[in-house]
N, C-alpha and C positions, 0 to 999 in steps of 0.2 A: 899700889894695888888696891883696889876698891875695898870700900869700908864696909861692904855687904860683904863680903870674901873673908874679913878681920874677925869683923863683927860676928859673926854667925856659922863656923863650921859646918854646924848640924845639919843647915838646909842646904848650904852648897851638897853635902853627901842625902839628904835627898832629890834631888837634881841629877845627883847621877846617880841614885838609884832606880828613878822613875826610866831613867834613859837604857837601862840592862835589859828592855823588854826591845826588841827588833820592835813589835807592832808601833811601839812606842816613836821607836826613831822615827819611823817610817810617817807615821801621822806628824812629828816635830817638823820635820824634813817637806812634807806639805806644804805645814803651815809656813815656813821659814820662807817658799815661792809662790805666796801669794801677792807677793808685789811683781811687776810687769819682769823679763828676765833685762838684765843688766842696766835696772833701775835699781837706786837704794830707797828701801821706806823710810819715809822721815814720822818719825815716832809720833808725832801729831796727827798725823792721818792715817790713822791705823789699819792694815788692811786685814781682813778676816773671811774665813772661811766658813761656811755651814757645816757642820758635825757630818748631815747623811753625802755631803759631797766628800768629805776625810776617807768616807767608810768604801766608798766605791772600788778605790783599786786594794782592797784588805778583804781576803778573801777569812772575812769572820765576823760574826754575829752582832748584832744592833746594840745587844747588853751587853758585850765583850768589849766595842769600842766606846761605848760611852762607861764602861770603867775605867779605859785605858784613857778616856778624856780627862775623869775624874783624876785620875794621878796624876797627870801632868799638872791638871790644874793646883793638886792639893802639895805637889814642888814647888809651884811657882811659876813653871816655866811659859804656863800660857794661862791667860786670862777668857772668860765664858761671861755672854751676855744671849739672855730669852728676849729676842723680837717675833711676838708673836705665837706662832706655830714654830718654829728654826730656833736653833743654839747655834750662835754664833760663837768663833772661840777667834782671839789671835796671838799670837809668840807675846810674853811678857821680853821685853829689848833691854829693859833697863837689869834684870836679872841675865841675860844671855852675855851680858857686857860684862857680870860680873864670873859668870863659868870664862869667857876670852880671859879675862884679865888672871884669873886664875891658871889658866895654861900659857901665859907668858912666860915663860924661863926665864928671862934677862930680869925680868922683874924679881922673880922669888930670890936667883942668884946675888943681884946686886944687892937686895936687904938682907939676906945673909951675909956679904962680906966676901963672898967668891967672884972672882972675875971668870966668867965665860971664856 
């Protein structure tokens, strides 16, 4: 199991809270799809999207989009960087790997001595 998960369950809970909003889930999924379909993103070659592009498919105000981006970033799920007038954001792949490890039921069962 990931050290991130075992060392900081409060941060994991923050990630789940951030993803409890349907608009944030949609934004997060759009960011996960920034890579070419059928390819795996290399974390050394971070693919990013401009915040303005993320809001195109959502029927929300720009200020609401900004708030959702801030919450996803605060939870550690995404990272952002200003590039001139644009703000780019991308998925924090390390944190997503921690979330994936959390949902690997066999790891939890094996650690507790229960067999699946």
